[in-house]
Backbone as CSV, one residue per row, in Angstrom:
resi,resn,N_x,N_y,N_z,CA_x,CA_y,CA_z,C_x,C_y,C_z
1,MET,63.919,109.406,123.284,64.417,108.664,122.133,65.415,107.600,122.596
2,VAL,65.230,106.375,122.154,66.109,105.282,122.532,67.251,105.186,121.528
3,CYS,68.484,105.209,122.033,69.666,105.081,121.170,70.184,103.651,121.269
4,LEU,70.096,102.919,120.193,70.529,101.528,120.186,72.020,101.445,119.892
5,ASN,72.700,100.558,120.632,74.120,100.351,120.370,74.303,99.716,119.003
6,PRO,75.325,100.133,118.258,75.570,99.530,116.947,76.204,98.150,117.046
7,TRP,76.581,97.734,118.253,77.234,96.443,118.429,76.353,95.507,119.256
8,ARG,76.622,94.235,119.106,75.855,93.193,119.788,76.029,93.309,121.299
9,GLU,74.932,93.200,122.036,75.003,93.361,123.488,75.758,92.217,124.159
10,THR,75.501,90.989,123.728,76.131,89.818,124.340,76.952,89.075,123.296
11,VAL,78.197,88.790,123.643,79.119,88.095,122.740,79.699,86.888,123.480
12,ARG,79.642,85.737,122.824,80.235,84.511,123.370,81.452,84.135,122.521
13,LEU,82.592,84.010,123.187,83.833,83.691,122.496,84.373,82.354,122.983
14,ALA,84.701,81.479,122.047,85.431,80.258,122.383,86.920,80.580,122.390
15,ILE,87.631,80.004,123.341,89.077,80.172,123.430,89.703,78.786,123.296
16,VAL,90.647,78.671,122.382,91.339,77.398,122.175,92.759,77.535,122.697
17,GLY,93.063,76.724,123.711,94.378,76.778,124.332,95.443,76.103,123.496
18,ASP,96.606,75.985,124.050,97.757,75.442,123.331,97.385,74.102,122.695
19,ILE,97.396,74.053,121.378,96.896,72.890,120.641,97.916,71.759,120.615
20,HIS,99.176,72.080,120.375,100.230,71.065,120.296,99.792,69.872,119.452
21,GLN,99.363,70.168,118.241,98.980,69.192,117.208,97.578,68.610,117.404
22,GLN,96.887,68.945,118.503,95.581,68.333,118.761,94.458,69.214,118.205
23,TRP,94.323,69.171,116.896,93.236,69.864,116.204,92.890,69.073,114.953
24,ALA,91.596,68.798,114.770,91.148,68.006,113.626,89.747,68.459,113.240
25,ILE,89.200,67.843,112.212,87.840,68.166,111.771,86.848,67.990,112.914
26,ALA,87.063,66.991,113.756,86.154,66.770,114.886,86.138,67.955,115.840
27,ASP,87.271,68.675,115.969,87.296,69.880,116.803,86.411,70.965,116.205
28,GLU,86.461,71.109,114.887,85.603,72.092,114.223,84.133,71.754,114.440
29,GLU,83.801,70.473,114.359,82.411,70.060,114.557,81.977,70.303,115.995
30,ALA,82.846,69.989,116.956,82.519,70.242,118.358,82.339,71.734,118.613
31,LEU,83.202,72.539,118.016,83.122,73.992,118.182,81.796,74.543,117.678
32,GLN,81.310,74.033,116.574,80.038,74.506,116.016,78.889,74.302,117.000
33,HIS,78.952,73.244,117.795,77.871,72.960,118.743,77.846,73.956,119.906
34,LEU,78.929,74.675,120.130,78.971,75.632,121.238,78.233,76.923,120.919
35,ARG,77.908,77.136,119.653,77.132,78.309,119.229,77.756,79.616,119.732
36,VAL,79.032,79.763,119.440,79.741,80.980,119.832,79.748,81.970,118.671
37,ASP,80.054,83.215,118.998,80.119,84.261,117.971,81.477,84.316,117.288
38,GLY,82.502,83.816,117.955,83.838,83.832,117.382,84.762,82.982,118.221
39,VAL,86.008,82.846,117.760,86.967,81.978,118.442,88.341,82.631,118.430
40,LEU,89.046,82.509,119.550,90.394,83.039,119.711,91.351,81.879,119.973
41,PHE,92.454,81.848,119.245,93.482,80.823,119.407,94.719,81.457,120.034
42,VAL,95.232,80.846,121.130,96.343,81.456,121.863,97.714,80.950,121.417
43,GLY,97.780,80.094,120.409,99.064,79.706,119.848,99.578,78.358,120.307
44,ASP,100.836,78.071,119.954,101.435,76.741,120.087,100.559,75.705,119.396
45,ILE,100.281,75.983,118.134,99.494,75.058,117.321,100.304,73.794,117.074
46,GLY,101.587,73.944,116.885,102.509,72.822,116.723,103.906,73.370,116.526
47,ASP,104.838,72.507,116.208,106.198,72.964,115.916,106.277,73.359,114.442
48,GLU,105.736,74.560,114.166,105.600,75.064,112.787,104.749,74.095,111.953
49,ALA,103.581,73.769,112.507,102.647,72.822,111.883,101.821,73.551,110.828
50,ILE,102.377,73.699,109.656,101.789,74.551,108.622,100.422,74.053,108.181
51,ALA,100.267,72.747,108.007,98.980,72.210,107.558,97.873,72.494,108.571
52,LEU,98.175,72.383,109.864,97.170,72.679,110.886,96.819,74.161,110.896
53,VAL,97.820,75.003,110.742,97.567,76.448,110.694,96.681,76.785,109.502
54,GLU,96.929,76.168,108.371,96.093,76.401,107.190,94.663,75.940,107.435
55,GLN,94.492,74.842,108.160,93.148,74.356,108.482,92.418,75.344,109.385
56,ILE,93.122,75.873,110.373,92.521,76.859,111.274,92.186,78.141,110.521
57,ALA,93.053,78.548,109.613,92.805,79.760,108.826,91.533,79.644,108.000
58,ALA,91.176,78.423,107.604,89.985,78.205,106.782,88.721,78.021,107.608
59,LEU,88.831,78.067,108.925,87.673,77.861,109.795,86.611,78.919,109.513
60,PRO,85.369,78.509,109.223,84.332,79.476,108.832,83.657,80.151,110.023
61,LEU,84.447,80.774,110.879,83.952,81.532,112.023,84.814,82.781,112.165
62,PRO,84.263,83.879,112.671,85.122,85.010,113.017,86.200,84.542,113.996
63,LYS,87.435,84.930,113.758,88.529,84.381,114.562,89.702,85.346,114.615
64,ALA,90.506,85.149,115.649,91.797,85.818,115.768,92.772,84.805,116.340
65,VAL,94.017,84.908,115.898,95.049,83.932,116.257,96.312,84.679,116.644
66,ILE,97.007,84.170,117.642,98.386,84.605,117.866,99.248,83.355,117.924
67,LEU,100.389,83.403,117.283,101.283,82.253,117.257,102.207,82.274,118.470
68,GLY,102.569,81.068,118.939,103.377,80.929,120.138,104.814,80.539,119.851
69,ASN,105.573,80.300,120.916,106.989,79.977,120.749,107.200,78.689,119.948
70,HIS,106.338,77.693,120.135,106.488,76.456,119.369,106.203,76.675,117.885
71,ASP,105.416,77.669,117.564,105.099,77.939,116.156,106.284,78.546,115.406
72,ALA,107.348,78.878,116.146,108.612,79.300,115.524,109.749,78.427,116.046
73,HIS,109.433,77.177,116.339,110.373,76.265,116.999,111.679,76.140,116.231
74,HIS,111.611,76.056,114.918,112.814,75.909,114.097,113.354,77.273,113.657
75,SER,112.459,78.182,113.327,112.868,79.442,112.693,113.601,80.392,113.628
76,ARG,113.399,80.257,114.946,114.049,81.176,115.877,115.471,80.770,116.201
77,LYS,115.880,79.595,115.758,117.252,79.171,116.007,118.199,79.970,115.119
78,ALA,119.364,80.283,115.658,120.330,81.122,114.937,120.675,80.516,113.584
79,GLY,120.538,81.322,112.555,120.889,80.893,111.211,119.865,80.019,110.526
80,ALA,118.740,79.753,111.194,117.733,78.873,110.605,116.907,79.632,109.571
81,PRO,116.426,78.951,108.531,115.514,79.604,107.586,114.183,79.899,108.263
82,THR,113.495,80.937,107.818,112.230,81.345,108.443,111.028,81.013,107.572
83,ASP,111.196,80.071,106.657,110.113,79.723,105.742,108.872,79.243,106.486
84,GLY,109.063,78.474,107.581,107.918,77.957,108.322,107.073,79.060,108.926
85,VAL,107.709,80.056,109.509,106.981,81.199,110.064,106.295,81.982,108.955
86,ASP,107.003,82.231,107.876,106.423,82.978,106.757,105.167,82.295,106.224
87,ARG,105.213,80.996,106.077,104.069,80.266,105.521,102.873,80.287,106.468
88,GLN,103.132,80.225,107.765,102.033,80.316,108.723,101.389,81.700,108.694
89,LEU,102.211,82.731,108.692,101.683,84.095,108.672,100.934,84.375,107.375
90,MET,101.417,83.843,106.283,100.735,84.025,105.006,99.373,83.331,105.017
91,ALA,99.320,82.134,105.598,98.054,81.401,105.668,97.033,82.139,106.528
92,LEU,97.476,82.693,107.645,96.555,83.339,108.578,96.137,84.731,108.115
93,GLY,97.020,85.433,107.423,96.669,86.770,106.953,96.315,87.687,108.110
94,PRO,95.286,88.525,107.954,94.961,89.514,108.986,94.419,88.920,110.276
95,CYS,94.030,87.641,110.272,93.517,87.086,111.529,94.646,86.773,112.511
96,HIS,95.919,86.851,112.066,97.020,86.775,113.026,97.260,88.178,113.575
97,VAL,97.073,88.333,114.881,97.065,89.670,115.478,98.353,90.012,116.216
98,GLY,99.371,89.161,116.177,100.617,89.484,116.861,101.170,90.823,116.407
99,TYR,101.411,91.745,117.361,101.827,93.118,117.060,100.874,93.775,116.069
100,GLY,99.597,93.457,116.191,98.594,94.043,115.316,97.254,94.080,116.028
101,ALA,96.211,94.323,115.279,94.868,94.392,115.849,93.858,94.031,114.778
102,LEU,92.746,93.480,115.220,91.674,93.094,114.310,90.359,93.594,114.887
103,ASP,89.689,94.463,114.147,88.421,95.035,114.597,87.269,94.076,114.325
104,PHE,86.370,93.981,115.309,85.110,93.277,115.151,84.003,94.276,115.483
105,PRO,83.648,95.143,114.529,82.694,96.219,114.821,81.335,95.711,115.261
106,GLU,80.954,94.511,114.807,79.664,93.968,115.220,79.644,93.612,116.704
107,TRP,80.817,93.443,117.296,80.920,93.190,118.733,81.278,94.459,119.510
108,GLY,81.717,95.501,118.816,82.224,96.691,119.489,83.580,96.463,120.123
109,LEU,84.329,95.477,119.617,85.600,95.078,120.205,86.714,95.082,119.165
110,THR,87.927,95.296,119.630,89.132,95.097,118.834,90.012,94.092,119.562
111,VAL,90.416,93.040,118.863,91.358,92.079,119.437,92.769,92.588,119.150
112,VAL,93.491,92.895,120.216,94.851,93.432,120.120,95.830,92.313,120.445
113,GLY,96.797,92.116,119.578,97.759,91.039,119.779,98.927,91.448,120.644
114,GLY,99.351,90.529,121.494,100.569,90.719,122.259,101.790,90.384,121.416
115,ARG,102.889,90.076,122.096,104.127,89.727,121.397,104.006,88.320,120.813
116,PRO,104.066,88.180,119.494,103.953,86.849,118.909,105.186,86.001,119.220
117,PHE,104.990,84.698,119.306,106.072,83.722,119.497,106.750,83.853,120.860
118,SER,106.085,84.475,121.819,106.696,84.710,123.126,106.878,83.405,123.898
119,ALA,108.016,83.327,124.609,108.261,82.218,125.531,108.244,82.691,126.980
120,GLY,107.932,83.965,127.205,107.802,84.497,128.550,109.135,84.784,129.218
121,GLY,109.049,85.332,130.442,110.231,85.579,131.247,110.740,87.000,131.170
122,SER,111.683,87.311,132.065,112.177,88.683,132.218,113.326,89.019,131.270
123,ARG,113.792,88.045,130.500,114.883,88.287,129.550,114.314,88.400,128.138
124,TRP,114.788,89.405,127.388,114.335,89.581,126.002,115.023,88.532,125.130
125,ARG,114.241,87.576,124.635,114.803,86.489,123.831,114.513,86.724,122.348
126,GLY,115.337,86.132,121.503,115.114,86.234,120.064,115.356,87.629,119.531
127,ARG,116.415,88.272,120.000,116.674,89.666,119.629,116.725,89.853,118.109
128,ASP,117.502,89.026,117.429,117.617,89.168,115.970,116.294,88.858,115.279
129,PHE,115.593,87.847,115.771,114.313,87.446,115.180,113.322,88.606,115.195
130,TYR,113.158,89.253,116.351,112.178,90.339,116.469,112.644,91.605,115.754
131,GLN,113.941,91.858,115.784,114.451,93.052,115.108,114.270,92.938,113.600
132,GLN,114.621,91.807,113.059,114.549,91.634,111.610,113.114,91.537,111.107
133,ARG,112.238,90.899,111.887,110.874,90.668,111.400,109.939,91.823,111.726
134,TYR,110.103,92.446,112.891,109.146,93.460,113.340,109.773,94.822,113.632
135,GLY,111.096,94.921,113.595,111.733,96.176,113.967,111.612,96.479,115.446
136,ILE,111.496,95.438,116.264,111.339,95.573,117.710,112.633,95.117,118.373
137,ASP,113.198,95.983,119.254,114.503,95.664,119.829,114.468,95.420,121.328
138,GLY,113.283,95.371,121.931,113.225,95.122,123.364,111.836,95.359,123.916
139,PHE,111.717,95.255,125.240,110.412,95.340,125.891,109.722,96.681,125.660
140,ALA,110.474,97.790,125.721,109.857,99.112,125.587,109.227,99.290,124.214
141,ALA,109.965,98.946,123.171,109.426,99.073,121.813,108.264,98.118,121.590
142,SER,108.333,96.952,122.210,107.258,95.973,122.087,105.972,96.501,122.715
143,ALA,106.072,97.042,123.925,104.895,97.606,124.590,104.320,98.768,123.792
144,GLU,105.189,99.618,123.269,104.729,100.767,122.481,103.931,100.312,121.265
145,ARG,104.389,99.261,120.596,103.662,98.757,119.427,102.253,98.289,119.824
146,MET,102.139,97.600,120.941,100.822,97.121,121.385,99.893,98.277,121.728
147,VAL,100.415,99.295,122.399,99.585,100.442,122.776,99.082,101.160,121.531
148,GLN,99.926,101.311,120.543,99.497,101.934,119.287,98.335,101.157,118.668
149,CYS,98.413,99.847,118.715,97.341,99.017,118.154,96.056,99.156,118.967
150,ALA,96.188,99.228,120.287,95.010,99.352,121.145,94.318,100.697,120.969
151,ALA,95.084,101.723,120.594,94.541,103.081,120.501,93.968,103.415,119.137
152,GLN,94.152,102.555,118.146,93.882,102.969,116.772,92.402,103.125,116.446
153,ASN,91.510,102.459,117.164,90.079,102.588,116.875,89.363,103.193,118.078
154,PRO,88.925,104.446,117.991,88.271,105.089,119.134,86.870,104.560,119.416
155,GLU,86.307,103.792,118.487,84.923,103.332,118.626,84.806,101.978,119.311
156,THR,85.919,101.267,119.484,85.849,99.917,120.027,86.608,99.815,121.345
157,VAL,86.316,98.741,122.062,87.004,98.417,123.310,88.025,97.315,123.019
158,PRO,89.273,97.456,123.484,90.286,96.442,123.188,90.237,95.262,124.156
159,ILE,90.398,94.064,123.609,90.708,92.892,124.414,92.039,92.350,123.897
160,PHE,92.868,91.876,124.797,94.210,91.444,124.416,94.259,89.929,124.250
161,LEU,94.898,89.498,123.167,95.145,88.085,122.885,96.654,87.901,122.773
162,SER,97.216,87.109,123.653,98.664,86.936,123.695,98.985,85.462,123.907
163,HIS,100.166,85.040,123.461,100.522,83.644,123.736,100.825,83.462,125.215
164,ASN,101.645,84.324,125.772,101.941,84.289,127.203,101.222,85.444,127.879
165,GLY,100.914,85.277,129.153,100.225,86.327,129.884,101.176,87.400,130.388
166,PRO,100.635,88.433,131.034,101.467,89.533,131.521,102.076,89.236,132.885
167,THR,103.095,89.999,133.243,103.561,89.996,134.623,102.487,90.637,135.502
168,GLY,102.625,90.406,136.806,101.723,91.051,137.749,100.562,90.202,138.207
169,LEU,100.533,88.926,137.822,99.416,88.051,138.207,99.799,87.081,139.315
170,GLY,100.973,87.271,139.906,101.384,86.421,141.018,102.729,85.769,140.796
171,HIS,103.403,85.444,141.919,104.736,84.840,141.876,104.737,83.371,142.276
172,ALA,103.625,82.850,142.745,103.564,81.449,143.158,103.615,80.531,141.944
173,ALA,104.016,79.294,142.165,104.109,78.332,141.060,102.773,78.135,140.373
174,ASN,101.683,78.231,141.126,100.356,77.987,140.541,99.652,79.262,140.089
175,ALA,100.359,80.395,140.079,99.778,81.628,139.537,99.565,81.467,138.034
176,PRO,98.710,82.287,137.429,98.432,82.124,135.990,99.679,82.089,135.115
177,CYS,100.730,82.826,135.506,101.996,82.796,134.762,103.160,82.447,135.682
178,GLY,102.898,81.644,136.709,103.928,81.306,137.676,104.877,80.228,137.194
179,CYS,106.156,80.330,137.584,107.162,79.316,137.232,106.928,78.070,138.079
180,ASP,106.658,76.950,137.432,106.466,75.696,138.157,107.654,74.759,137.984
181,TRP,108.729,75.252,137.383,109.906,74.417,137.136,111.108,74.846,137.979
182,ARG,110.919,75.855,138.855,111.996,76.297,139.740,111.512,76.228,141.181
183,PRO,112.350,75.778,142.118,111.908,75.689,143.516,111.428,77.019,144.070
184,GLU,112.057,78.113,143.630,111.680,79.436,144.144,110.491,80.041,143.413
185,ALA,109.982,79.337,142.392,108.841,79.811,141.588,109.177,81.167,140.958
186,GLY,108.209,82.085,140.883,108.453,83.391,140.277,107.469,83.696,139.170
187,ASP,107.435,84.955,138.773,106.515,85.456,137.750,107.180,85.331,136.377
188,HIS,106.584,84.532,135.486,107.149,84.298,134.151,106.361,85.040,133.069
189,GLY,105.589,86.048,133.468,104.775,86.782,132.506,105.593,87.694,131.608
190,ASP,104.906,88.299,130.640,105.529,89.223,129.690,105.476,90.647,130.242
191,LEU,106.642,91.236,130.473,106.720,92.609,130.984,106.079,93.603,130.030
192,ASP,106.308,93.407,128.740,105.797,94.352,127.748,104.280,94.323,127.669
193,LEU,103.691,93.148,127.828,102.232,93.053,127.806,101.628,93.757,129.014
194,ALA,102.225,93.577,130.188,101.726,94.254,131.385,101.779,95.771,131.218
195,GLU,102.879,96.270,130.670,103.000,97.713,130.449,101.965,98.198,129.440
196,ALA,101.759,97.431,128.378,100.794,97.836,127.351,99.382,97.897,127.911
197,ILE,99.025,96.946,128.758,97.690,96.947,129.363,97.519,98.180,130.246
198,ALA,98.518,98.469,131.082,98.441,99.636,131.968,98.342,100.930,131.168
199,ARG,99.106,101.044,130.121,99.079,102.268,129.315,97.784,102.385,128.510
200,THR,97.216,101.273,128.115,95.925,101.317,127.413,94.839,101.821,128.348
201,ARG,94.850,101.365,129.596,93.880,101.872,130.575,94.036,103.378,130.765
202,ALA,95.261,103.864,130.672,95.526,105.291,130.896,95.142,106.158,129.709
203,LEU,94.717,105.574,128.596,94.414,106.370,127.385,93.285,107.378,127.570
204,PRO,92.138,107.148,128.182,91.764,105.932,128.894,90.894,105.018,128.027
205,LYS,91.156,103.729,128.104,90.323,102.715,127.481,90.187,101.549,128.455
206,PRO,88.988,101.016,128.609,88.854,99.834,129.454,89.477,98.623,128.765
207,VAL,89.938,97.677,129.557,90.460,96.410,129.036,89.702,95.295,129.757
208,PRO,88.572,94.860,129.212,87.745,93.898,129.935,88.300,92.487,129.975
209,LEU,89.191,92.139,129.029,89.598,90.739,128.907,91.019,90.634,128.358
210,VAL,91.811,89.765,128.980,93.143,89.403,128.481,93.203,87.883,128.438
211,VAL,93.433,87.335,127.255,93.424,85.886,127.043,94.815,85.439,126.615
212,PHE,95.277,84.334,127.182,96.615,83.836,126.863,96.689,82.343,127.157
213,GLY,97.872,81.769,126.931,98.107,80.352,127.190,99.529,80.163,127.674
214,HIS,100.267,79.263,127.027,101.691,78.995,127.239,101.966,78.266,128.548
215,MET,101.444,78.754,129.658,101.710,78.164,130.967,100.640,77.108,131.242
216,HIS,101.004,75.843,131.034,100.034,74.748,131.058,99.386,74.592,132.433
217,HIS,98.122,74.155,132.423,97.350,74.041,133.658,97.928,73.006,134.618
218,HIS,98.370,71.858,134.096,98.954,70.823,134.955,100.379,71.231,135.329
219,LEU,100.614,71.447,136.624,101.927,71.903,137.069,102.927,70.755,137.087
220,LYS,104.175,71.098,136.888,105.235,70.093,136.876,105.453,69.523,138.277
221,GLY,105.927,68.284,138.316,106.273,67.663,139.590,105.092,67.349,140.475
222,GLY,103.911,67.200,139.886,102.738,66.850,140.681,102.305,67.922,141.654
223,GLN,102.535,69.190,141.291,102.186,70.294,142.194,100.719,70.704,142.112
224,GLY,99.950,70.025,141.274,98.533,70.340,141.188,98.191,71.147,139.947
225,GLN,97.192,72.013,140.088,96.648,72.762,138.963,96.971,74.249,139.087
226,ARG,97.178,74.860,137.944,97.424,76.293,137.879,96.116,77.075,138.048
227,THR,96.193,78.251,138.634,95.059,79.172,138.652,94.776,79.617,137.224
228,ARG,93.558,79.376,136.764,93.255,79.603,135.356,92.683,80.981,135.079
229,CYS,92.080,81.607,136.079,91.511,82.938,135.830,91.726,83.829,137.037
230,LEU,91.787,85.116,136.760,92.001,86.109,137.801,91.270,87.381,137.401
231,TRP,90.508,87.930,138.338,89.818,89.201,138.130,90.613,90.271,138.863
232,GLN,91.136,91.236,138.129,92.023,92.238,138.713,91.883,93.547,137.954
233,ASP,91.634,94.627,138.675,91.534,95.964,138.074,90.514,96.009,136.938
234,GLN,89.353,95.392,137.170,88.250,95.387,136.204,88.602,94.656,134.904
235,THR,89.554,93.743,134.989,89.954,92.945,133.832,89.920,91.473,134.209
236,LEU,89.370,90.639,133.324,89.432,89.196,133.499,90.660,88.674,132.753
237,TYR,91.565,88.054,133.487,92.738,87.411,132.899,92.452,85.916,132.820
238,TRP,92.604,85.358,131.617,92.199,83.965,131.399,93.328,83.175,130.746
239,ASN,93.815,82.165,131.472,94.819,81.248,130.943,94.090,80.044,130.353
240,ALA,94.224,79.860,129.042,93.476,78.823,128.327,94.305,77.580,128.021
241,ALA,95.502,77.455,128.628,96.442,76.400,128.222,96.132,75.063,128.880
242,CYS,95.015,74.471,128.507,94.676,73.117,128.945,95.367,72.133,127.998
243,VAL,96.365,71.422,128.519,97.166,70.503,127.695,97.281,69.163,128.430
244,PRO,96.918,68.065,127.790,96.364,67.951,126.439,94.898,68.370,126.410
245,ARG,94.435,68.826,125.256,93.053,69.290,125.139,92.148,68.254,124.483
246,HIS,92.665,67.069,124.255,91.852,65.928,123.829,91.812,64.903,124.957
247,ARG,90.627,64.342,125.188,90.455,63.321,126.217,89.727,62.132,125.595
248,PRO,90.435,61.053,125.283,89.776,59.910,124.644,88.895,59.143,125.620
249,ALA,87.778,58.640,125.110,86.871,57.784,125.872,86.576,56.547,125.034
250,ALA,85.829,55.612,125.616,85.577,54.343,124.930,84.857,54.540,123.608
251,ASP,83.901,55.466,123.580,83.060,55.601,122.388,83.141,56.964,121.722
252,THR,84.047,57.843,122.206,84.117,59.185,121.619,85.446,59.835,121.978
253,LEU,85.626,61.057,121.515,86.793,61.867,121.868,86.276,63.211,122.348
254,TRP,86.652,63.590,123.576,86.215,64.859,124.137,87.225,65.943,123.788
255,HIS,86.710,67.135,123.472,87.524,68.270,123.050,87.324,69.409,124.047
256,GLN,88.423,70.009,124.492,88.335,71.064,125.495,88.299,72.443,124.843
257,PHE,87.389,73.275,125.335,87.302,74.681,124.942,87.023,75.516,126.186
258,SER,87.454,76.755,126.169,86.966,77.747,127.120,85.910,78.578,126.408
259,VAL,84.934,79.055,127.164,83.908,79.940,126.612,83.781,81.140,127.537
260,ILE,83.963,82.326,126.985,83.858,83.563,127.760,82.723,84.401,127.193
261,THR,81.874,84.868,128.084,80.727,85.688,127.700,80.969,87.134,128.119
262,LEU,80.786,88.038,127.173,80.845,89.472,127.462,79.466,90.069,127.232
263,HIS,79.071,90.984,128.095,77.789,91.679,127.958,78.063,93.169,128.062
264,HIS,77.572,93.914,127.069,77.885,95.343,126.996,79.396,95.571,127.089
265,ARG,80.149,94.690,126.438,81.607,94.800,126.314,82.323,94.685,127.657
266,GLN,81.685,94.001,128.603,82.306,93.692,129.885,82.258,92.184,130.099
267,ALA,83.322,91.633,130.677,83.349,90.196,130.942,82.275,89.843,131.960
268,MET,81.513,88.784,131.654,80.411,88.377,132.523,80.592,86.972,133.091
269,ALA,81.153,86.053,132.301,81.286,84.671,132.760,82.379,83.979,131.968
270,ALA,83.009,82.988,132.601,84.057,82.200,131.949,83.925,80.758,132.400
271,GLU,83.977,79.853,131.444,83.808,78.435,131.761,84.719,77.580,130.892
272,MET,84.960,76.351,131.362,85.658,75.336,130.585,84.685,74.217,130.276
273,VAL,84.717,73.737,129.041,83.815,72.663,128.638,84.603,71.577,127.916
274,TRP,84.089,70.352,128.023,84.564,69.212,127.247,83.378,68.704,126.445
275,VAL,83.499,68.742,125.139,82.382,68.420,124.254,82.900,67.520,123.138
276,ASP,82.022,66.669,122.585,82.462,65.839,121.466,81.894,66.365,120.156
277,ARG,82.231,65.713,119.070,81.861,66.193,117.739,80.357,66.166,117.503
278,HIS,79.624,65.441,118.346,78.173,65.354,118.206,77.441,66.355,119.102
279,GLY,78.193,67.142,119.860,77.587,68.138,120.731,77.291,67.642,122.126
280,ARG,77.619,66.393,122.419,77.434,65.883,123.774,78.490,66.501,124.684
281,MET,78.084,66.894,125.882,78.995,67.569,126.802,79.313,66.647,127.969
282,GLU,80.596,66.380,128.168,81.017,65.542,129.289,81.135,66.354,130.570
283,GLU,81.632,67.576,130.437,81.921,68.377,131.620,81.774,69.850,131.287
284,ARG,81.223,70.591,132.221,81.123,72.040,132.094,81.403,72.641,133.459
285,GLU,82.413,73.497,133.539,82.816,74.087,134.804,82.848,75.603,134.666
286,ILE,81.952,76.282,135.379,81.959,77.744,135.402,82.992,78.184,136.436
287,LEU,84.047,78.825,135.974,85.154,79.197,136.848,85.047,80.624,137.373
288,TRP,84.275,81.453,136.687,84.153,82.841,137.124,82.889,83.429,136.533
289,SER,82.210,84.250,137.311,81.092,85.035,136.790,80.894,86.233,137.698
290,VAL,80.224,87.259,137.190,79.980,88.452,138.001,78.889,88.202,139.024
291,ALA,78.099,87.165,138.790,77.061,86.787,139.744,77.157,85.283,139.963
292,PRO,78.194,84.810,140.682,78.401,83.375,140.835,77.238,82.713,141.546
293,SER,76.912,81.508,141.094,75.818,80.762,141.720,76.245,80.305,143.100
294,SER,75.266,80.234,144.002,75.572,79.868,145.388,75.796,78.380,145.523
């Protein structure tokens, strides 16, 4: 007797890196041409750009979003009103996964959110902001919240969506979360996310994919390009922060997306593409696959 999986064998996900105001109807049209099953947004949509967040919330595709540090640019300042953050979270509803999770049973996956509005680093920032909004007072409580979200559905496999990536991916300036603004470089990842991933594996649950942004691909001071993907401990870590993600040309505007393919809930391939609103592709670069072409 053949037992068929209740979830789709192959899933293609578009990943949208740090937008920084670069999102329009043409991006939605370009995205449709990629024929993906869903889309993940890693945050920094703008400096509390409420209208853009509302536009993304209305996107007619399965989606998950985590907001970044710029999305609370005004609200995290001491004594500032938090209306901008509230309005963004209200617009996104359950598709905002920060300190939460969103099940996609048709994929057999749960998107687990990391720490929302994270700016990275080894110091716990925004103490009052996180305590008042989420009841989180530091890295330990933050990691515990993520693990609880990853464990809540025994039928699905968790993938993590975070604004900043975890610690443990390297200390060089060009590492996925490496400091490119200090001569000594260093690891600028999120300690709590790294702990949550390790503890999720110990449940035991596989973690096939961790997607994040924040650390832009173009390094400061002309140091070159950041490492965008890393395969480590059976997990694909993917930095999607291509900034700027619009590339103007004489007769069109190219839009950058990452596309990650999972098969049987395991990461199989990851690529970056530049496509226009008409579906024409300027560039396609396969950065990782389980069977790389020679």
